[in-house]
VMD Tcl script that draws the C-alpha trace (Angstrom):
set ca {
  {0.00 0.00 0.00}
  {2.92 2.36 0.72}
  {4.20 2.50 -2.91}
  {0.72 3.45 -4.12}
  {0.52 6.22 -1.53}
  {3.94 7.54 -2.57}
  {3.04 7.45 -6.26}
  {-0.28 9.19 -5.62}
  {1.53 11.85 -3.61}
  {4.03 12.39 -6.41}
  {1.31 12.70 -9.00}
  {-0.44 15.34 -6.89}
  {2.73 17.29 -6.13}
  {2.60 19.62 -9.16}
  {-0.99 20.58 -8.28}
  {-0.03 21.25 -4.69}
  {2.97 23.32 -5.76}
  {0.84 25.24 -8.26}
  {-1.80 25.96 -5.64}
  {0.86 27.33 -3.32}
  {2.72 29.34 -5.96}
  {0.14 30.62 -8.42}
  {-1.73 33.62 -7.09}
  {-5.48 33.27 -7.31}
  {-6.79 34.84 -10.47}
  {-3.43 34.64 -12.21}
  {-4.17 35.25 -15.87}
  {-0.74 35.65 -17.48}
  {1.67 32.77 -17.77}
  {5.13 32.16 -19.19}
  {6.27 35.73 -18.48}
  {9.04 34.80 -16.01}
  {9.36 31.19 -17.18}
  {13.01 30.61 -18.18}
  {12.17 27.64 -20.43}
  {12.14 29.47 -23.78}
  {15.68 30.71 -23.16}
  {17.13 27.74 -21.27}
  {15.60 24.74 -23.09}
  {17.79 25.24 -26.19}
  {20.84 25.59 -23.92}
  {19.88 22.41 -22.05}
  {19.55 20.51 -25.32}
  {22.93 21.82 -26.52}
  {24.65 20.79 -23.27}
  {22.84 17.43 -23.35}
  {24.14 16.65 -26.85}
  {27.69 17.70 -25.99}
  {27.78 15.95 -22.62}
  {26.33 12.74 -24.10}
  {29.06 12.60 -26.75}
  {32.09 13.68 -24.74}
  {31.16 13.22 -21.09}
  {33.32 16.32 -20.74}
  {33.36 17.57 -17.18}
  {32.75 21.23 -18.00}
  {29.96 20.58 -20.49}
  {28.26 18.06 -18.20}
  {28.56 20.51 -15.32}
  {26.70 23.08 -17.46}
  {24.09 20.44 -18.31}
  {23.44 19.75 -14.60}
  {23.42 23.44 -13.72}
  {20.91 24.21 -16.47}
  {18.66 21.37 -15.27}
  {18.80 22.84 -11.77}
  {17.89 26.30 -13.06}
  {14.90 24.82 -14.91}
  {13.61 22.70 -12.02}
  {11.70 25.24 -9.89}
  {8.09 26.12 -10.55}
  {7.82 29.55 -12.12}
  {4.79 30.83 -14.02}
  {5.30 28.13 -16.67}
  {2.46 26.39 -18.43}
  {2.45 23.88 -21.24}
  {-0.18 24.35 -23.95}
  {-2.53 21.79 -22.45}
  {-2.16 23.11 -18.85}
  {-4.21 26.21 -19.54}
  {-7.74 26.05 -18.21}
  {-10.33 28.58 -17.11}
  {-10.88 26.68 -13.87}
  {-7.32 26.37 -12.53}
  {-4.06 28.20 -12.51}
  {-1.92 25.17 -13.22}
  {1.79 25.89 -13.39}
  {4.66 23.42 -13.71}
  {8.44 23.20 -13.28}
  {10.12 24.96 -16.19}
  {11.94 21.77 -17.19}
  {8.59 20.20 -18.10}
  {8.35 22.72 -20.94}
  {11.66 21.40 -22.30}
  {10.43 17.82 -22.11}
  {7.32 18.16 -24.26}
  {8.98 16.96 -27.46}
  {10.04 13.45 -28.46}
  {13.19 12.23 -30.11}
  {13.14 10.20 -33.33}
  {13.21 6.94 -31.36}
  {10.08 8.00 -29.45}
  {11.89 8.82 -26.20}
  {10.79 12.06 -24.60}
  {13.39 14.75 -24.07}
  {12.76 14.44 -20.32}
  {13.52 10.71 -20.35}
  {16.74 11.37 -22.25}
  {17.81 14.18 -19.90}
  {17.13 12.14 -16.76}
  {18.81 9.05 -18.21}
  {22.01 10.99 -18.92}
  {21.87 12.74 -15.55}
  {21.58 9.40 -13.76}
  {24.73 8.15 -15.53}
  {26.90 11.11 -14.56}
  {29.34 10.47 -11.75}
  {30.13 14.06 -10.82}
  {29.55 15.56 -7.39}
  {27.16 18.14 -8.91}
  {25.04 15.48 -10.61}
  {24.83 13.32 -7.48}
  {23.91 16.27 -5.28}
  {21.18 17.33 -7.67}
  {19.74 13.84 -8.13}
  {19.58 13.40 -4.35}
  {17.79 16.71 -3.78}
  {14.14 17.50 -3.03}
  {14.28 19.93 -5.98}
  {15.06 17.06 -8.36}
  {12.29 14.90 -6.86}
  {9.81 17.76 -7.26}
  {10.23 17.50 -11.04}
  {9.42 13.78 -11.18}
  {6.05 12.69 -12.48}
  {4.54 9.44 -13.75}
  {7.05 6.96 -15.14}
  {9.98 9.22 -14.24}
  {8.84 9.21 -10.61}
  {8.60 5.43 -10.65}
  {12.08 5.14 -12.10}
  {14.02 7.79 -10.17}
  {12.25 8.67 -6.90}
  {13.55 5.74 -4.81}
  {17.03 6.06 -6.36}
  {17.05 9.73 -5.40}
  {16.05 9.02 -1.80}
  {18.67 6.26 -1.48}
  {21.40 8.51 -2.87}
  {20.33 11.26 -0.48}
  {20.74 8.85 2.48}
  {24.18 7.78 1.22}
  {25.42 11.33 0.75}
  {24.19 12.43 4.17}
  {26.02 9.53 5.85}
  {29.37 10.70 4.44}
}
mol new
graphics top color blue
foreach p $ca { graphics top sphere $p radius 0.5 }
foreach p [lrange $ca 0 end-1] q [lrange $ca 1 end] { graphics top cylinder $p $q radius 0.2 }
display resetview
């Protein structure tokens, strides 16, 4: 029963965050959202890091993911409704597209992130900020790993 409760909580998290962050009656979205500027940078760093696993490029990849993880005033096209002010982490805007093999950009970003062995990557993966961006299949795949890594890092 516990895994179902955790999954249900994770699925509700964006709504809870949105309710806490979005002022009632908010009518303008994507004004402060950094996704339009940072998503192309994230993709560039992803491609470079994936090919070279270069420390500096991968560091920029992780840093850009961190900058995109908070909830701003971001909305995807299908989030807009008259009944709710639904806002999401900026990184979700970057993950809307799919690659040629059918993998979502988000899946690809999180897969690469999970393979990085740098201190920055491990600290981010083990953070509540990272876990706040997880939803659906990504939550199932990475939430427990994130919590375990957090325990390991705090023991050191």
